[in-house]
C-alpha positions as CSV (number, residue, x, y, z in Angstrom):
1,X,-10.7,0.6,16.0
2,X,-11.3,3.4,13.3
3,X,-10.2,1.5,10.2
4,X,-12.7,-0.6,8.2
5,X,-11.9,-4.4,7.9
6,X,-8.9,-3.6,10.1
7,X,-8.9,-7.1,12.5
8,X,-7.5,-10.6,12.0
9,X,-8.7,-13.9,13.3
10,X,-11.8,-16.1,12.6
11,X,-13.3,-18.7,11.6
12,X,-12.2,-19.5,7.7
13,X,-14.6,-20.5,5.4
14,X,-13.7,-21.8,2.3
15,X,-15.0,-22.9,-1.4
16,X,-13.6,-24.6,-4.6
17,X,-11.3,-26.8,-5.3
18,X,-10.5,-28.7,-2.2
19,X,-6.6,-28.5,-2.1
20,X,-6.1,-24.8,-3.8
21,X,-9.0,-23.8,-0.5
22,X,-6.5,-25.7,1.9
23,X,-3.9,-23.4,0.6
24,X,-5.9,-20.4,1.0
25,X,-6.7,-21.3,4.6
26,X,-3.4,-22.0,5.5
27,X,-1.9,-18.7,4.6
28,X,-4.7,-17.4,6.3
29,X,-4.1,-19.3,9.3
30,X,-0.5,-18.3,9.5
31,X,-1.5,-14.7,9.0
32,X,-3.6,-14.6,12.5
33,X,-0.1,-15.3,13.9
34,X,1.4,-12.6,15.7
35,X,2.2,-9.7,13.1
36,X,5.7,-10.0,11.9
37,X,7.6,-6.7,11.8
38,X,10.7,-7.2,10.5
39,X,12.1,-6.2,7.1
40,X,10.5,-3.4,6.0
41,X,6.9,-4.0,6.5
42,X,4.9,-1.1,8.3
43,X,7.6,1.8,8.5
44,X,5.3,4.0,7.0
45,X,1.1,3.7,7.9
46,X,-0.8,2.6,4.9
47,X,-4.4,1.8,4.9
48,X,-5.8,-1.3,4.5
49,X,-2.1,-2.6,3.4
50,X,-2.2,-6.9,3.5
51,X,-0.7,-8.5,6.4
52,X,2.9,-9.1,5.7
53,X,2.3,-13.0,6.5
54,X,0.1,-13.3,4.3
55,X,2.0,-11.8,1.6
56,X,5.0,-14.1,2.6
57,X,2.2,-17.5,2.3
58,X,1.0,-16.4,-0.6
59,X,4.5,-15.4,-2.8
60,X,5.7,-18.8,-1.5
61,X,3.0,-21.5,-2.2
62,X,2.2,-20.2,-5.2
63,X,5.3,-19.1,-6.6
64,X,8.5,-20.1,-7.5
65,X,12.2,-18.7,-7.0
66,X,13.1,-16.7,-10.3
67,X,9.2,-15.9,-11.5
68,X,7.5,-12.8,-11.9
69,X,5.5,-11.7,-9.1
70,X,2.9,-8.9,-10.0
71,X,1.2,-6.5,-7.6
72,X,-1.0,-4.3,-10.2
73,X,-2.4,-2.5,-7.0
74,X,1.5,-2.6,-4.9
75,X,0.5,0.0,-2.6
76,X,3.2,0.5,0.1
77,X,4.8,-2.5,-1.4
78,X,4.0,-5.6,1.0
79,X,3.7,-7.8,-1.7
80,X,6.8,-6.7,-3.5
81,X,8.6,-6.9,-0.5
82,X,8.5,-10.6,0.4
83,X,8.7,-11.4,-3.4
84,X,12.3,-9.5,-3.0
85,X,13.2,-11.6,-0.1
86,X,11.5,-14.8,-1.9
87,X,14.0,-14.6,-4.4
88,X,11.1,-13.5,-7.3
89,X,11.1,-11.1,-9.6
90,X,8.8,-8.2,-7.6
91,X,6.5,-6.3,-10.6
92,X,4.4,-2.6,-9.1
93,X,1.6,-1.3,-10.5
94,X,-0.4,1.9,-8.5
95,X,-2.2,4.9,-9.7
96,X,-1.2,6.7,-6.2
97,X,2.5,8.6,-6.8
98,X,2.8,8.5,-2.9
99,X,2.4,4.9,-2.6
100,X,5.2,4.4,-5.3
101,X,7.3,6.2,-3.3
102,X,6.9,4.3,-0.1
103,X,7.2,0.9,-1.7
104,X,10.7,2.4,-3.6
105,X,12.1,3.4,0.0
106,X,10.8,0.1,1.7
107,X,12.4,-2.3,-1.1
108,X,15.3,-0.7,-1.1
109,X,18.4,-3.1,-0.9
110,X,21.1,-0.6,1.1
111,X,24.6,-2.4,1.8
112,X,25.9,-1.4,4.9
113,X,27.9,1.6,3.2
114,X,25.1,2.9,2.0
115,X,23.1,3.0,5.0
116,X,26.3,4.6,6.6
117,X,25.9,7.2,4.3
118,X,22.0,7.5,5.0
119,X,22.4,7.5,8.7
120,X,25.2,10.7,8.2
121,X,22.6,12.7,6.1
122,X,20.0,11.8,8.6
123,X,22.3,13.3,11.6
124,X,23.1,16.6,9.0
125,X,19.1,17.4,8.6
126,X,18.5,16.5,12.3
127,X,21.2,18.8,13.5
128,X,20.1,21.6,11.0
129,X,16.8,21.3,12.1
130,X,17.1,21.7,15.6
131,X,19.1,24.8,15.1
132,X,15.8,26.2,13.2
133,X,14.3,25.7,16.3
134,X,16.3,27.1,19.0
135,X,16.7,30.1,16.5
136,X,13.3,30.6,15.4
137,X,14.0,30.8,11.9
138,X,11.2,31.2,9.6
139,X,10.6,28.7,6.8
140,X,9.1,28.9,3.7
141,X,5.6,26.9,3.9
142,X,5.1,24.7,0.8
143,X,1.3,24.1,1.0
144,X,-2.1,25.5,1.4
145,X,-4.1,27.3,4.1
146,X,-6.3,23.9,3.8
147,X,-3.4,21.8,4.5
148,X,-1.6,24.3,7.1
149,X,-4.8,24.7,9.2
150,X,-4.0,21.2,9.9
151,X,-1.0,22.1,11.9
152,X,0.1,23.9,15.3
153,X,1.6,27.4,14.0
154,X,5.5,26.4,16.0
155,X,4.6,22.6,14.5
156,X,4.1,24.0,11.2
157,X,7.3,25.9,11.2
158,X,9.3,23.0,12.2
159,X,7.7,20.7,9.5
160,X,8.7,23.5,6.5
161,X,12.0,23.8,8.2
162,X,12.7,20.0,8.3
163,X,11.4,19.8,4.6
164,X,14.2,22.6,3.4
165,X,17.1,21.1,5.4
166,X,15.8,17.5,3.1
167,X,15.7,19.2,-0.1
168,X,19.8,20.4,0.6
169,X,20.9,16.5,0.5
170,X,22.7,16.3,-2.4
171,X,22.6,12.4,-2.5
172,X,19.3,12.0,-4.3
173,X,18.5,7.9,-3.0
174,X,19.3,9.3,0.5
175,X,16.9,12.8,0.0
176,X,14.3,10.7,-1.7
177,X,14.6,8.2,1.5
178,X,14.5,11.3,4.3
179,X,11.4,12.5,2.4
180,X,9.8,9.5,3.1
181,X,10.6,9.2,7.0
182,X,9.5,13.0,6.5
183,X,6.5,11.4,5.4
184,X,5.9,9.1,7.9
185,X,5.3,12.2,10.2
186,X,3.0,14.1,8.4
187,X,-0.2,12.5,10.0
188,X,1.3,11.9,14.1
189,X,1.9,15.5,14.4
190,X,-1.1,16.9,12.5
191,X,-4.2,17.7,14.1
192,X,-6.2,14.8,12.3
193,X,-6.8,11.6,14.5
194,X,-5.3,8.9,11.8
195,X,-5.1,8.6,8.0
196,X,-8.5,7.2,6.9
197,X,-10.2,9.5,9.9
198,X,-11.6,12.9,8.8
199,X,-11.9,13.7,13.2
200,X,-9.5,16.4,14.3
201,X,-8.4,16.4,17.9
202,X,-5.9,18.7,19.7
203,X,-2.4,17.8,20.5
204,X,0.4,18.9,23.0
205,X,3.7,18.9,21.0
206,X,6.7,20.7,22.3
207,X,9.0,22.1,20.1
208,X,11.8,20.1,18.9
209,X,9.5,17.0,19.0
210,X,9.2,16.7,15.4
211,X,12.6,16.2,14.4
212,X,13.4,14.1,17.6
213,X,10.8,11.1,15.9
214,X,12.4,12.1,12.4
215,X,15.6,10.7,13.5
216,X,13.7,7.9,15.6
217,X,11.9,7.4,12.6
218,X,15.2,7.4,10.3
219,X,17.5,4.5,12.4
220,X,14.3,2.7,12.4
221,X,14.1,2.5,8.3
222,X,18.3,2.0,8.5
223,X,17.9,-1.2,10.7
224,X,14.5,-2.4,8.8
225,X,17.1,-1.9,5.3
226,X,19.3,-4.0,7.4
227,X,17.4,-7.1,7.9
228,X,15.7,-6.6,4.4
229,X,19.5,-6.8,3.0
230,X,20.3,-9.8,5.0
231,X,17.3,-11.6,4.3
232,X,17.2,-11.2,0.1
233,X,19.3,-13.5,-1.8
234,X,22.5,-11.9,-3.3
235,X,21.0,-12.5,-6.8
236,X,17.9,-10.4,-5.8
237,X,16.1,-8.9,-8.4
238,X,15.5,-4.9,-7.5
239,X,11.7,-3.9,-7.6
240,X,10.3,-2.4,-11.1
241,X,7.7,0.2,-10.0
242,X,5.1,1.9,-12.8
243,X,3.0,4.7,-12.1
244,X,-0.4,3.7,-13.4
245,X,-4.3,2.8,-13.6
246,X,-4.5,-0.9,-13.2
247,X,-7.0,-1.3,-15.7
248,X,-4.3,-0.4,-18.1
249,X,-1.6,-3.2,-17.0
250,X,-0.8,-4.4,-21.0
251,X,0.0,-1.2,-21.8
252,X,2.0,0.2,-19.1
253,X,3.9,-2.7,-18.8
254,X,4.4,-4.1,-22.8
255,X,3.0,-6.5,-24.9
256,X,5.3,-8.9,-24.0
257,X,5.1,-9.1,-20.2
258,X,3.7,-12.1,-18.6
259,X,3.4,-12.3,-14.8
260,X,3.8,-16.4,-13.1
261,X,1.7,-14.9,-10.7
262,X,-0.5,-11.9,-9.7
263,X,-1.1,-11.6,-5.6
264,X,-2.8,-8.1,-5.1
265,X,-5.4,-6.6,-3.1
266,X,-7.8,-4.6,-4.8
267,X,-9.9,-1.9,-3.1
268,X,-12.9,-2.5,-1.4
269,X,-15.9,-1.3,-3.3
270,X,-17.5,2.3,-0.9
271,X,-14.6,1.9,1.4
272,X,-11.9,3.7,1.5
273,X,-10.9,7.1,-0.5
274,X,-7.0,6.7,-1.2
275,X,-6.9,10.2,-2.4
276,X,-8.2,11.7,0.4
277,X,-6.7,9.9,2.9
278,X,-3.4,10.8,1.5
279,X,-4.4,14.5,0.3
280,X,-2.0,15.9,3.5
281,X,0.8,14.2,2.4
282,X,0.5,14.0,-1.5
283,X,0.4,18.2,-0.7
284,X,3.1,18.6,0.8
285,X,5.3,16.7,-2.0
286,X,3.4,18.3,-4.5
287,X,2.6,15.3,-6.3
288,X,-0.1,16.3,-9.0
289,X,-3.4,14.3,-8.2
290,X,-5.8,14.9,-10.3
291,X,-5.4,11.7,-12.4
292,X,-5.8,9.6,-8.9
293,X,-9.1,11.6,-8.3
294,X,-10.7,11.0,-11.5
295,X,-9.2,7.1,-12.4
296,X,-9.4,5.5,-8.5
297,X,-11.6,2.5,-8.7
298,X,-13.6,1.0,-6.2
299,X,-14.0,4.5,-4.3
300,X,-16.1,5.2,-1.2
301,X,-16.8,8.8,-2.5
302,X,-18.0,7.6,-6.2
303,X,-19.6,4.4,-4.8
304,X,-21.6,4.6,-1.7
305,X,-24.2,7.0,-2.3
306,X,-24.8,5.9,-6.0
307,X,-27.7,5.0,-7.3
308,X,-25.5,3.3,-10.1
309,X,-22.2,2.6,-7.6
310,X,-23.1,-1.6,-7.9
311,X,-22.6,-1.3,-11.9
312,X,-19.9,0.7,-11.6
313,X,-18.5,-1.0,-9.5
314,X,-18.9,-4.2,-11.8
315,X,-17.4,-2.4,-14.4
316,X,-14.5,-0.8,-12.6
317,X,-13.2,-4.5,-11.5
318,X,-14.4,-6.4,-14.9
319,X,-11.8,-3.9,-16.7
320,X,-9.0,-4.8,-14.0
321,X,-9.6,-8.2,-14.0
322,X,-9.1,-8.5,-18.3
323,X,-6.0,-6.2,-17.6
324,X,-5.1,-9.3,-15.3
325,X,-5.4,-11.4,-17.6
326,X,-4.0,-10.0,-20.7
327,X,-0.8,-10.0,-18.8
328,X,-1.0,-13.4,-17.0
329,X,0.5,-16.6,-18.7
330,X,-2.2,-19.0,-19.5
331,X,-0.9,-21.2,-16.1
332,X,-0.6,-18.3,-14.1
333,X,-2.5,-17.8,-10.7
334,X,-3.8,-15.1,-9.7
335,X,-4.8,-14.1,-6.2
336,X,-7.3,-11.1,-4.7
337,X,-6.9,-10.4,-1.2
338,X,-10.5,-8.2,-1.2
339,X,-13.3,-7.6,1.2
340,X,-16.6,-6.9,0.3
341,X,-18.2,-4.2,-1.4
342,X,-20.7,-1.4,0.7
343,X,-22.7,0.3,-1.7
344,X,-26.0,2.6,-0.7
345,X,-25.5,0.4,2.6
346,X,-25.8,-2.6,1.3
347,X,-23.1,-5.4,1.5
348,X,-21.7,-7.1,-1.9
349,X,-20.3,-10.5,-1.2
350,X,-17.0,-9.8,-3.2
351,X,-16.9,-13.9,-4.1
352,X,-19.9,-13.9,-6.0
353,X,-19.1,-10.6,-8.0
354,X,-16.0,-12.1,-8.9
355,X,-17.4,-15.4,-9.9
356,X,-19.8,-13.7,-11.7
357,X,-17.2,-11.2,-13.8
358,X,-14.7,-14.1,-14.0
359,X,-15.7,-15.5,-17.3
360,X,-16.1,-12.6,-19.1
361,X,-12.0,-12.1,-18.8
362,X,-11.4,-14.9,-19.3
363,X,-10.9,-16.6,-16.2
364,X,-12.4,-18.9,-13.3
365,X,-12.9,-18.8,-9.7
366,X,-11.2,-22.0,-8.4
367,X,-10.7,-21.4,-4.9
368,X,-12.0,-19.1,-1.8
369,X,-11.1,-18.6,1.9
370,X,-12.8,-16.0,3.8
371,X,-12.9,-14.3,7.3
372,X,-15.8,-12.6,8.9
373,X,-14.6,-8.9,10.1
374,X,-16.2,-6.6,12.1
375,X,-17.8,-3.2,11.1
376,X,-16.7,-0.5,13.1
377,X,-19.4,1.2,12.0
378,X,-22.2,-0.3,13.3
379,X,-23.3,-2.3,10.5
380,X,-23.5,-6.0,10.2
381,X,-20.1,-8.2,9.9
382,X,-18.2,-8.5,6.6
383,X,-16.3,-11.1,4.7
384,X,-12.2,-10.8,3.7
385,X,-11.6,-13.4,1.2
386,X,-8.8,-14.8,-0.8
387,X,-10.0,-15.4,-4.2
388,X,-8.0,-17.8,-6.4
389,X,-8.4,-17.8,-10.2
390,X,-6.9,-19.2,-13.0
391,X,-7.2,-18.2,-16.7
392,X,-9.0,-19.0,-19.3
393,X,-8.6,-19.4,-23.3
394,X,-8.6,-15.8,-24.4
395,X,-11.4,-15.1,-26.8
396,X,-10.6,-14.6,-30.3
């Protein structure tokens, strides 16, 4: 266990409105069952993603088919996939361009003919990559030396050559999907232990293995697309995705946008650094990440050791709550799946923090459910919490 708050299970405690708290408790209990691995969930790793069963339960319990479900921290798209499968209108926002590319592919509705074309392109790319490996063909390496150092030389050339062959695919949807298949391999075949770990390890990787795994992951994606395609209603609404800051939702979504349900997992204050966790992948894609570095909220690098970290986290979270209120119907519900922050080595209970901030955003915390999580760094247990908020009249 190398990522914070990564477990499931444990005693559930509830608070607030008894009926709503019971719904939250039931959703958490369902998520404690065996991991569901259907649809497109889990195809691409992503730190701290919401459990798919929890997302499914929240969408089913707190929205109706045809309603608009927004996730302003959509990450790899877990909530949006479940909203799509449930006949809702999925809308996602994230500041990380990589997150949106992963979500785009995991929410794609690919027909049998679409999947057949994708499989053909997959094998064409793989055959060209295998020939490169056999002939020891050189490839242009598109990343800086700092990123190159994470790879053994022969792996670096195979990955670079594989990327070159993907870029030759003329069909844009398939090329974009193949690049996400490519992305799913970038940490596995690097010297990094994991996305969220700073440790490096030596791995024995033979020539050609990268391409073999590329094919395997491509076939996996095709099968997951088939499951999603079969699960969604025939009149399904395609996911709408926007790259931007969750504190600017009304600007990003438009003044008339009104969500029926907001279900999201905001960053856990002082726990993760998404900009740095995804630095290797973003480098291979050539994404501009300055805005992500500057505007990422809850980042460990800016909060954990800062004397003003707690106040900064309050300000970041309050701005997010206000933005969510601005794009919500007056009878909408906002559900946060969030872990307690850890700033200057001190835990900050998320329920207490949100309860205090909510009135300043014309919101009220009405129900909670929580489970303890072991801190793998050896600190005291922290809590992950479902927090249900309801809108209150906006100040004039």
